[in-house]
Residue frames relative to the residue before (quaternion, step in Angstrom):
aa qw qx qy qz dx dy dz
X 1.0000 0.0000 0.0000 0.0000 0.00 0.00 0.00
X 0.6509 0.5162 -0.3190 0.4562 3.60 0.96 -0.86
X 0.6171 0.5438 -0.3406 0.4555 3.57 1.09 -0.73
X 0.6464 0.5159 -0.3097 0.4690 3.57 0.96 -0.88
X 0.6667 0.5022 -0.3040 0.4591 3.59 0.91 -0.89
X 0.6286 0.5307 -0.3368 0.4580 3.58 1.06 -0.71
X 0.6471 0.4959 -0.3107 0.4887 3.57 0.99 -0.86
X 0.6313 0.5465 -0.3296 0.4407 3.58 1.04 -0.78
X 0.6631 0.4949 -0.3008 0.4743 3.59 0.93 -0.89
X 0.6471 0.5069 -0.3168 0.4733 3.58 0.94 -0.86
X 0.6600 0.5168 -0.2994 0.4557 3.56 1.01 -0.84
X 0.6336 0.5235 -0.3346 0.4610 3.58 1.03 -0.71
X 0.6323 0.5310 -0.3315 0.4565 3.60 1.02 -0.79
X 0.6896 0.4464 -0.2727 0.5008 3.58 0.90 -0.92
X 0.6645 0.5338 -0.3020 0.4270 3.56 0.94 -0.89
X 0.6100 0.5459 -0.3610 0.4468 3.58 1.08 -0.60
X 0.6323 0.5040 -0.3312 0.4863 3.59 1.11 -0.64
X 0.6276 0.5182 -0.3362 0.4739 3.59 0.98 -0.80
X 0.6443 0.5443 -0.3254 0.4275 3.57 0.97 -0.87
X 0.6560 0.5097 -0.3175 0.4572 3.58 0.96 -0.83
X 0.6557 0.4814 -0.3169 0.4877 3.59 0.99 -0.76
X 0.6472 0.5339 -0.3176 0.4418 3.58 0.95 -0.87
X 0.5858 0.5724 -0.3738 0.4354 3.59 1.09 -0.62
X 0.6386 0.5216 -0.3277 0.4613 3.58 1.02 -0.74
X 0.6259 0.5325 -0.3305 0.4642 3.57 0.98 -0.85
X 0.7444 0.4460 -0.2407 0.4347 3.54 0.71 -1.13
X 0.6100 0.5438 -0.3596 0.4505 3.62 1.12 -0.60
X 0.6779 0.4814 -0.2939 0.4715 3.57 0.87 -0.95
X 0.6515 0.5038 -0.3228 0.4663 3.58 0.95 -0.81
X 0.6513 0.5347 -0.3190 0.4337 3.56 0.97 -0.82
X 0.6991 0.4630 -0.2698 0.4734 3.59 1.12 -0.64
X 0.8430 0.0770 0.0044 0.5323 3.61 0.70 -1.05
X 0.4547 -0.7134 0.4387 0.3030 3.64 1.23 0.36
X 0.4731 0.6381 -0.4612 0.3955 3.57 0.90 0.97
X 0.2576 -0.7051 0.6368 0.1757 3.55 -1.02 0.88
X 0.1868 -0.8204 0.5354 0.0735 3.56 -0.23 1.30
X 0.1670 -0.8327 0.5229 0.0723 3.57 0.05 1.31
X 0.5823 0.5522 -0.3884 0.4529 3.60 1.24 0.04
X 0.4098 0.7537 -0.4507 0.2469 3.59 1.25 -0.03
X 0.6224 0.5479 -0.3426 0.4416 3.60 1.04 -0.69
X 0.6375 0.5313 -0.3311 0.4492 3.58 1.13 -0.58
X 0.5672 0.5510 -0.3941 0.4684 3.60 1.19 -0.35
X 0.6016 0.5374 -0.3409 0.4828 3.54 1.13 -0.66
X 0.6447 0.5239 -0.3140 0.4596 3.56 0.97 -0.88
X 0.6357 0.5237 -0.3280 0.4626 3.58 0.97 -0.83
X 0.6584 0.5091 -0.3118 0.4584 3.59 0.90 -0.88
X 0.6498 0.5261 -0.3181 0.4470 3.57 1.00 -0.83
X 0.6907 0.4736 -0.2899 0.4633 3.59 0.86 -0.92
X 0.6402 0.5086 -0.3329 0.4697 3.60 0.98 -0.77
X 0.6496 0.5109 -0.3183 0.4645 3.58 1.00 -0.80
X 0.6626 0.4990 -0.3060 0.4673 3.57 0.95 -0.87
X 0.6429 0.5157 -0.3252 0.4637 3.59 0.97 -0.83
X 0.6659 0.5165 -0.3085 0.4412 3.57 0.90 -0.93
X 0.7260 0.4399 -0.2511 0.4650 3.57 0.84 -0.94
X 0.6939 0.4739 -0.2821 0.4630 3.60 1.06 -0.71
X 0.7581 0.3939 -0.2093 0.4758 3.58 0.90 -0.91
X 0.7470 0.3104 -0.1862 0.5577 3.59 1.05 -0.73
X 0.1924 -0.8353 0.5068 0.0914 3.52 0.36 1.29
X 0.7853 0.3143 -0.2479 0.4723 3.53 -0.98 0.88
X 0.4584 0.6736 -0.4615 0.3510 3.58 1.25 0.00
X 0.4435 -0.6897 0.4931 0.2908 3.63 -0.76 0.94
X 0.5972 -0.5822 0.4141 0.3644 3.55 -1.12 0.68
X 0.6239 0.5527 -0.3484 0.4289 3.60 0.99 -0.78
X 0.6521 0.5027 -0.3156 0.4716 3.60 0.99 -0.81
X 0.6509 0.5075 -0.3127 0.4702 3.58 0.94 -0.88
X 0.6325 0.5361 -0.3301 0.4512 3.58 1.03 -0.76
X 0.6661 0.4935 -0.3035 0.4697 3.59 0.90 -0.90
X 0.6456 0.5160 -0.3207 0.4627 3.61 0.95 -0.86
X 0.6534 0.5159 -0.3087 0.4599 3.58 0.98 -0.85
X 0.6538 0.5076 -0.3108 0.4672 3.57 0.96 -0.85
X 0.6517 0.5080 -0.3152 0.4667 3.59 0.98 -0.83
X 0.6538 0.5190 -0.3172 0.4501 3.59 0.94 -0.89
X 0.6707 0.4850 -0.2989 0.4749 3.58 0.90 -0.89
X 0.6599 0.5198 -0.3080 0.4467 3.57 0.96 -0.85
X 0.6723 0.4892 -0.2947 0.4711 3.58 0.94 -0.87
X 0.6109 0.5346 -0.3488 0.4683 3.59 1.06 -0.69
X 0.6574 0.5117 -0.3117 0.4570 3.59 0.97 -0.84
X 0.6290 0.5230 -0.3348 0.4677 3.59 1.00 -0.77
X 0.6486 0.5123 -0.3128 0.4681 3.59 0.98 -0.84
X 0.6506 0.5133 -0.3149 0.4627 3.60 0.95 -0.89
X 0.6556 0.5108 -0.3144 0.4588 3.57 0.93 -0.88
X 0.6768 0.5082 -0.2903 0.4465 3.57 0.95 -0.91
X 0.7605 0.4037 -0.2035 0.4661 3.59 0.85 -0.98
X 0.8091 0.3332 -0.1462 0.4615 3.58 0.80 -1.02
X 0.7837 0.3688 -0.1857 0.4639 3.60 0.92 -0.85
X 0.6474 0.5598 -0.3421 0.3879 3.59 0.88 -0.88
X 0.6639 0.4986 -0.3397 0.4419 3.67 0.85 -0.74
X 0.7204 0.4288 -0.2390 0.4899 3.60 1.19 -0.50
X 0.3738 0.7850 -0.4543 0.1943 3.58 1.27 -0.05
X 0.7333 0.4040 -0.2327 0.4949 3.61 1.03 -0.72
X 0.5402 0.6157 -0.3966 0.4145 3.56 1.31 0.02
X 0.6783 -0.4547 0.3541 0.4558 3.62 -1.22 0.20
X 0.6196 -0.6045 0.3624 0.3454 3.56 -1.04 0.83
X 0.5928 0.5825 -0.3739 0.4117 3.58 1.08 -0.61
X 0.6069 0.5538 -0.3583 0.4435 3.60 1.10 -0.60
X 0.6862 0.4733 -0.2812 0.4755 3.56 0.91 -0.94
X 0.6256 0.5338 -0.3364 0.4589 3.59 1.04 -0.75
X 0.6450 0.5059 -0.3135 0.4794 3.57 1.00 -0.82
X 0.6326 0.5251 -0.3252 0.4672 3.57 1.03 -0.78
X 0.6323 0.5362 -0.3368 0.4463 3.61 1.00 -0.77
X 0.6500 0.4962 -0.3171 0.4803 3.59 0.97 -0.82
X 0.6463 0.5196 -0.3171 0.4602 3.59 1.00 -0.85
X 0.6436 0.5150 -0.3201 0.4670 3.60 0.99 -0.82
X 0.6188 0.5525 -0.3398 0.4432 3.58 1.01 -0.80
X 0.6888 0.4627 -0.2783 0.4838 3.58 0.84 -0.99
X 0.6317 0.5423 -0.3314 0.4439 3.59 1.00 -0.83
X 0.6897 0.4776 -0.2872 0.4623 3.59 0.86 -0.93
X 0.6041 0.5450 -0.3612 0.4556 3.59 1.06 -0.64
X 0.7081 0.4489 -0.2647 0.4765 3.57 0.89 -0.90
X 0.6048 0.5235 -0.3557 0.4835 3.58 1.10 -0.57
X 0.6116 0.5473 -0.3413 0.4582 3.55 1.10 -0.71
X 0.6408 0.5169 -0.3207 0.4684 3.57 1.02 -0.76
X 0.6724 0.4986 -0.2986 0.4584 3.57 0.97 -0.86
X 0.7335 0.4390 -0.2374 0.4614 3.57 0.83 -1.01
X 0.8125 0.2878 -0.1199 0.4926 3.57 0.78 -1.07
X 0.4960 -0.6417 0.4430 0.3821 3.60 1.21 -0.38
X 0.5447 -0.6465 0.4397 0.3032 3.55 -1.27 0.40
X 0.5748 0.6066 -0.3821 0.3945 3.59 1.19 -0.35
X 0.5300 -0.6270 0.4723 0.3208 3.54 -1.15 0.68
X 0.2148 -0.7589 0.6074 0.0944 3.55 -1.13 0.80
X 0.2459 -0.7781 0.5639 0.1267 3.57 -1.00 0.83
X 0.4420 -0.6505 0.5494 0.2821 3.52 -1.22 0.60
X 0.4764 -0.6122 0.5200 0.3576 3.60 -1.10 0.49
X 0.6181 -0.5667 0.3901 0.3803 3.57 -1.11 0.66
X 0.1665 -0.8127 0.5551 0.0598 3.56 -0.83 1.02
X 0.7704 0.2471 -0.1373 0.5715 3.56 1.21 -0.39
X 0.5417 -0.5966 0.4624 0.3700 3.58 -1.09 0.54
X 0.5412 -0.6128 0.4622 0.3434 3.54 -1.08 0.71
X 0.5622 0.6003 -0.4418 0.3583 3.53 -1.00 0.76
X 0.2140 -0.7665 0.5956 0.1089 3.51 -1.32 0.04
X 0.4548 -0.6410 0.5405 0.3000 3.51 -1.34 0.25
X 0.2306 -0.8063 0.5343 0.1064 3.54 -0.69 1.08
X 0.1859 -0.7297 0.6481 0.1134 3.53 -1.03 0.90
X 0.1979 -0.8589 0.4593 0.1101 3.51 0.40 1.32
X 0.6231 0.5539 -0.3544 0.4235 3.59 1.02 -0.68
X 0.7348 0.3729 -0.2122 0.5253 3.58 1.18 -0.63
X 0.4030 -0.7426 0.4521 0.2861 3.56 1.25 -0.29
X 0.5799 0.5586 -0.3881 0.4484 3.58 1.08 0.68
X 0.2347 -0.7626 0.5918 0.1150 3.54 -1.30 0.49
X 0.1479 -0.7763 0.6098 0.0609 3.53 -1.01 0.88
X 0.3442 -0.7546 0.5219 0.1993 3.57 -0.59 1.14
X 0.6212 -0.5575 0.3977 0.3811 3.57 -1.18 0.58
X 0.6497 0.5175 -0.3235 0.4532 3.60 0.97 -0.81
X 0.6315 0.5264 -0.3356 0.4598 3.59 1.06 -0.70
X 0.6271 0.5253 -0.3322 0.4695 3.58 1.02 -0.77
X 0.6459 0.5210 -0.3161 0.4599 3.56 0.98 -0.86
X 0.6746 0.4989 -0.2966 0.4562 3.57 0.86 -0.97
X 0.6712 0.4958 -0.2990 0.4630 3.58 0.88 -0.93
X 0.6900 0.4977 -0.2887 0.4392 3.55 0.83 -0.98
X 0.7142 0.4402 -0.2672 0.4741 3.57 0.81 -0.98
X 0.5898 0.5584 -0.3722 0.4492 3.60 1.09 -0.59
X 0.6534 0.5008 -0.3098 0.4757 3.58 0.97 -0.83
X 0.6281 0.5304 -0.3307 0.4635 3.59 1.03 -0.77
X 0.6776 0.4888 -0.2911 0.4660 3.59 0.91 -0.90
X 0.6331 0.5163 -0.3320 0.4716 3.59 1.02 -0.74
X 0.6516 0.5034 -0.3115 0.4743 3.58 0.98 -0.84
X 0.6405 0.5220 -0.3252 0.4599 3.59 1.00 -0.81
X 0.6389 0.5166 -0.3280 0.4663 3.59 1.00 -0.80
X 0.6375 0.5270 -0.3302 0.4547 3.59 0.95 -0.85
X 0.6573 0.5053 -0.3122 0.4639 3.59 0.95 -0.85
X 0.6402 0.5233 -0.3277 0.4571 3.59 0.98 -0.82
X 0.7073 0.4780 -0.2691 0.4459 3.57 0.83 -1.00
X 0.8071 0.3321 -0.1400 0.4677 3.59 0.89 -0.93
X 0.7878 0.3455 -0.1680 0.4814 3.61 1.13 -0.42
X 0.6928 0.4394 -0.2860 0.4951 3.61 1.21 0.11
X 0.6429 -0.5312 0.3916 0.3889 3.53 -1.30 0.37
X 0.6617 0.4895 -0.3139 0.4733 3.58 0.94 -0.84
X 0.6084 0.5485 -0.3459 0.4576 3.58 1.13 -0.61
X 0.6394 0.5066 -0.3217 0.4807 3.57 1.01 -0.79
X 0.6377 0.5147 -0.3244 0.4724 3.57 1.05 -0.75
X 0.6238 0.5315 -0.3368 0.4637 3.58 1.04 -0.73
X 0.6788 0.4838 -0.3000 0.4638 3.58 0.90 -0.87
X 0.6430 0.5122 -0.3243 0.4680 3.58 1.03 -0.74
X 0.6550 0.5069 -0.3067 0.4690 3.58 0.97 -0.86
X 0.6285 0.5423 -0.3264 0.4521 3.55 1.06 -0.76
X 0.6781 0.4948 -0.2970 0.4551 3.58 0.99 -0.80
X 0.7744 -0.1647 0.1405 0.5945 3.61 0.91 -0.88
X 0.2947 -0.8038 0.4905 0.1631 3.56 -0.16 1.29
X 0.6585 0.5055 -0.3256 0.4525 3.63 0.97 -0.73
X 0.6521 0.4970 -0.3141 0.4786 3.58 0.98 -0.81
X 0.6284 0.5323 -0.3347 0.4580 3.59 1.02 -0.77
X 0.6456 0.5145 -0.3187 0.4658 3.57 1.00 -0.80
X 0.6621 0.5055 -0.3036 0.4625 3.59 0.98 -0.82
X 0.6670 0.4876 -0.2924 0.4815 3.58 1.18 -0.55
X 0.6396 -0.5788 0.3131 0.3973 3.58 1.24 0.21
X 0.4767 0.6607 -0.4488 0.3672 3.59 1.23 0.16
X 0.3770 -0.6989 0.5619 0.2317 3.56 -0.94 0.91
X 0.2017 -0.8378 0.4966 0.1036 3.55 0.13 1.31
X 0.5909 0.5614 -0.3765 0.4404 3.61 1.09 -0.57
X 0.6497 0.5042 -0.3055 0.4798 3.56 1.01 -0.84
X 0.6410 0.5276 -0.3215 0.4554 3.58 0.98 -0.85
X 0.6669 0.4975 -0.3048 0.4634 3.58 0.91 -0.90
X 0.6474 0.5057 -0.3195 0.4723 3.60 0.95 -0.84
X 0.6497 0.5097 -0.3173 0.4663 3.59 0.97 -0.83
X 0.6305 0.5322 -0.3333 0.4563 3.58 1.01 -0.78
X 0.6426 0.4997 -0.3168 0.4868 3.58 0.97 -0.84
X 0.6519 0.5288 -0.3197 0.4396 3.59 0.92 -0.89
X 0.6843 0.4807 -0.2917 0.4642 3.59 0.82 -0.97
X 0.6757 0.5010 -0.3053 0.4463 3.59 0.85 -0.95
X 0.6874 0.4658 -0.2842 0.4794 3.58 0.94 -0.88
X 0.5903 0.5643 -0.3713 0.4420 3.61 1.09 -0.59
X 0.6370 0.5056 -0.3233 0.4838 3.57 1.01 -0.77
X 0.6425 0.5066 -0.3212 0.4768 3.59 1.00 -0.78
X 0.6306 0.5332 -0.3297 0.4576 3.58 1.03 -0.75
X 0.6224 0.5243 -0.3334 0.4760 3.57 1.07 -0.72
X 0.6357 0.5173 -0.3254 0.4717 3.57 1.01 -0.80
X 0.5949 0.5724 -0.3621 0.4328 3.59 1.07 -0.69
X 0.6540 0.4872 -0.3047 0.4920 3.57 1.04 -0.78
X 0.6374 0.5217 -0.3315 0.4601 3.60 0.92 -0.87
X 0.6773 0.5017 -0.2826 0.4579 3.54 0.91 -1.02
X 0.6751 0.5154 -0.2927 0.4392 3.55 0.95 -0.91
X 0.6100 0.5598 -0.3489 0.4391 3.57 1.14 -0.57
X 0.7592 0.3698 -0.1903 0.5006 3.58 1.14 -0.60
X 0.7770 0.1919 -0.0988 0.5913 3.58 1.17 -0.56
X 0.6042 -0.5304 0.4218 0.4192 3.58 -1.25 -0.13
X 0.3854 -0.7106 0.5517 0.2054 3.54 -1.33 0.41
X 0.1480 0.7725 -0.6070 0.1136 3.58 -0.88 0.95
X 0.6924 -0.5249 0.2946 0.3978 3.63 -1.17 0.44
X 0.7190 0.4171 -0.2519 0.4956 3.62 1.17 -0.43
X 0.3876 0.7739 -0.4449 0.2300 3.57 1.28 0.07
X 0.6683 0.5334 -0.3095 0.4161 3.60 1.13 -0.49
X 0.4987 0.6929 -0.4218 0.3054 3.59 1.22 -0.29
X 0.7405 0.4205 -0.2509 0.4603 3.60 0.61 -1.10
X 0.6768 0.4563 -0.3224 0.4794 3.67 0.80 -0.82
X 0.6289 0.5469 -0.3406 0.4350 3.59 1.05 -0.72
X 0.6670 0.4829 -0.2995 0.4819 3.58 0.96 -0.83
X 0.6419 0.5181 -0.3245 0.4629 3.58 0.98 -0.83
X 0.6655 0.4959 -0.3026 0.4686 3.58 0.99 -0.82
X 0.6043 0.5427 -0.3542 0.4636 3.58 1.10 -0.66
X 0.6430 0.4991 -0.3145 0.4884 3.58 0.98 -0.85
X 0.6265 0.5391 -0.3334 0.4535 3.59 1.03 -0.79
X 0.6530 0.5108 -0.3135 0.4629 3.58 0.98 -0.86
X 0.6572 0.4890 -0.3063 0.4850 3.59 1.01 -0.80
X 0.6406 0.5306 -0.3250 0.4499 3.57 0.98 -0.85
X 0.7160 0.4415 -0.2584 0.4749 3.58 0.90 -0.87
X 0.5692 -0.5468 0.4079 0.4590 3.56 1.14 -0.57
X 0.3042 -0.7906 0.4985 0.1841 3.57 -0.05 1.27
X 0.7356 0.3382 -0.2847 0.5134 3.56 -0.75 1.09
X 0.6750 0.4550 -0.2831 0.5071 3.59 1.27 -0.23
X 0.3838 -0.7401 0.5032 0.2275 3.60 -0.61 1.09
X 0.6648 0.4629 -0.3301 0.4846 3.66 0.82 -0.78
X 0.6231 0.5517 -0.3359 0.4412 3.56 1.07 -0.73
X 0.6384 0.5216 -0.3270 0.4619 3.58 1.01 -0.81
X 0.6461 0.5141 -0.3224 0.4629 3.60 0.98 -0.81
X 0.6814 0.4764 -0.2891 0.4746 3.57 0.85 -0.98
X 0.6552 0.5237 -0.3133 0.4454 3.58 0.92 -0.90
X 0.6505 0.5204 -0.3181 0.4525 3.59 0.95 -0.83
X 0.6678 0.4923 -0.3017 0.4697 3.56 0.90 -0.90
X 0.6547 0.5168 -0.3160 0.4522 3.58 0.97 -0.83
X 0.6499 0.5095 -0.3239 0.4617 3.59 0.93 -0.86
X 0.6532 0.5182 -0.3172 0.4519 3.59 0.92 -0.85
X 0.6674 0.4940 -0.2986 0.4704 3.57 0.94 -0.88
X 0.6713 0.5038 -0.3042 0.4505 3.58 0.86 -0.96
X 0.6406 0.5254 -0.3316 0.4512 3.59 0.93 -0.85
X 0.6972 0.4682 -0.2845 0.4624 3.60 0.86 -0.89
X 0.6253 0.5160 -0.3456 0.4725 3.61 1.05 -0.63
X 0.6470 0.5080 -0.3172 0.4719 3.59 0.98 -0.83
X 0.6733 0.4900 -0.3013 0.4646 3.59 0.91 -0.89
X 0.6958 0.4923 -0.2787 0.4425 3.58 1.00 -0.79
X 0.7820 0.3496 -0.1776 0.4844 3.57 0.87 -0.94
X 0.7466 0.3143 -0.2060 0.5490 3.59 1.15 -0.49
X 0.6425 -0.4597 0.3612 0.4954 3.57 0.10 -1.30
X 0.5453 -0.6129 0.4565 0.3443 3.57 -1.12 0.63
X 0.4921 0.6615 -0.4228 0.3761 3.59 1.26 -0.29
X 0.7381 0.4112 -0.2168 0.4890 3.57 1.06 -0.80
X 0.4242 0.7486 -0.4429 0.2521 3.57 1.27 -0.14
X 0.7113 0.4374 -0.2618 0.4840 3.59 0.92 -0.85
X 0.6583 0.5403 -0.3157 0.4183 3.56 1.01 -0.81
X 0.5970 0.6065 -0.3716 0.3711 3.59 1.04 -0.71
X 0.6124 0.5622 -0.3637 0.4202 3.60 1.06 -0.66
X 0.6900 0.4624 -0.2890 0.4760 3.58 0.98 -0.77
X 0.5700 0.5507 -0.3764 0.4797 3.58 1.17 -0.50
X 0.6546 0.5057 -0.3032 0.4731 3.57 0.97 -0.87
X 0.6249 0.5426 -0.3385 0.4478 3.58 1.00 -0.82
X 0.6654 0.4956 -0.3049 0.4676 3.60 0.89 -0.91
X 0.6588 0.5142 -0.3094 0.4538 3.58 0.96 -0.88
X 0.6629 0.5038 -0.3118 0.4577 3.57 0.90 -0.90
X 0.6833 0.4811 -0.2943 0.4637 3.58 0.87 -0.91
X 0.6727 0.4955 -0.2962 0.4629 3.59 1.12 -0.63
X 0.7703 0.3774 -0.1823 0.4806 3.56 0.92 -0.96
X 0.8051 -0.0330 0.0711 0.5879 3.59 0.82 -1.00
X 0.2057 -0.8404 0.4872 0.1184 3.60 0.29 1.23
X 0.6597 0.5173 -0.3177 0.4431 3.60 1.12 -0.55
X 0.4865 -0.6707 0.4381 0.3487 3.60 1.23 -0.16
X 0.7559 -0.4098 0.2680 0.4346 3.55 -1.34 -0.01
X 0.8280 0.1714 -0.0541 0.5312 3.59 0.83 -0.98
X 0.4818 0.6798 -0.4351 0.3412 3.59 1.25 0.11
X 0.2655 -0.7518 0.5831 0.1559 3.53 -1.27 0.40
X 0.4815 -0.6483 0.5053 0.3042 3.54 -1.09 0.73
X 0.1100 -0.8071 0.5793 0.0300 3.57 -0.69 1.10
X 0.4788 -0.6569 0.4876 0.3185 3.60 -1.01 0.74
X 0.3268 -0.7330 0.5658 0.1888 3.56 -1.10 0.74
X 0.3362 -0.7470 0.5403 0.1923 3.56 -0.80 1.03
X 0.0261 -0.8005 0.5986 -0.0157 3.55 -0.83 1.01
């Protein structure tokens, strides 16, 4: 039982990062029906900016580095939306999807040119050790507590923005009908840019979380990005609660598979889940079937 609980805690820590990335996928899809396959590269940008800030600017607080990383990732996403996606918005969706894949590969190679191909490490931010729950026989590392706690804070902040602010109301209106929102006086271009900024900022935060526990390299966003995409589909693409639940579930399932079977199958299980979800319930756990206008 203690072994299962340990895998569960580890899975929640990883799953919270997947959930934050999945929120970006589902927000952008909810607004303009685009699967932004470059989203993992925004995470990579946040990780490198965080590593540069902490390594080069000695003494910089982690909170400051985190904010800088989120801003850098968010601004990169706004630039990508403006240059690569906005000119294609009225084109068939396959054009924009192809552009998203091209942007992903472009950013990976730009990362190699700018940051180099070698892995970069974050300086230690937390004392080594963990908190033991001796009655349950499990241990929670300090970094895991930080990731879980701050992930919940960011998710709560996103919920407040979407449901309690004027820009959040504009986002929900644009998501329901972008043309009607435009006729009602909503600046839909601004709403779309803000959506990209918020989603990429969350990915940038994950880049810092990820970098604190693993190394940072230009391809680091590929696997978490794909896992988060599966999480968004599992939860119901376009559903914010679904993205959170899907991310946590993917993280838990991956850790259970790695613990009880082998880490060899850890990456493959996400794609097995994707096939099952698309075959059995294409709308995901909390998604709804929407009519397509033709």
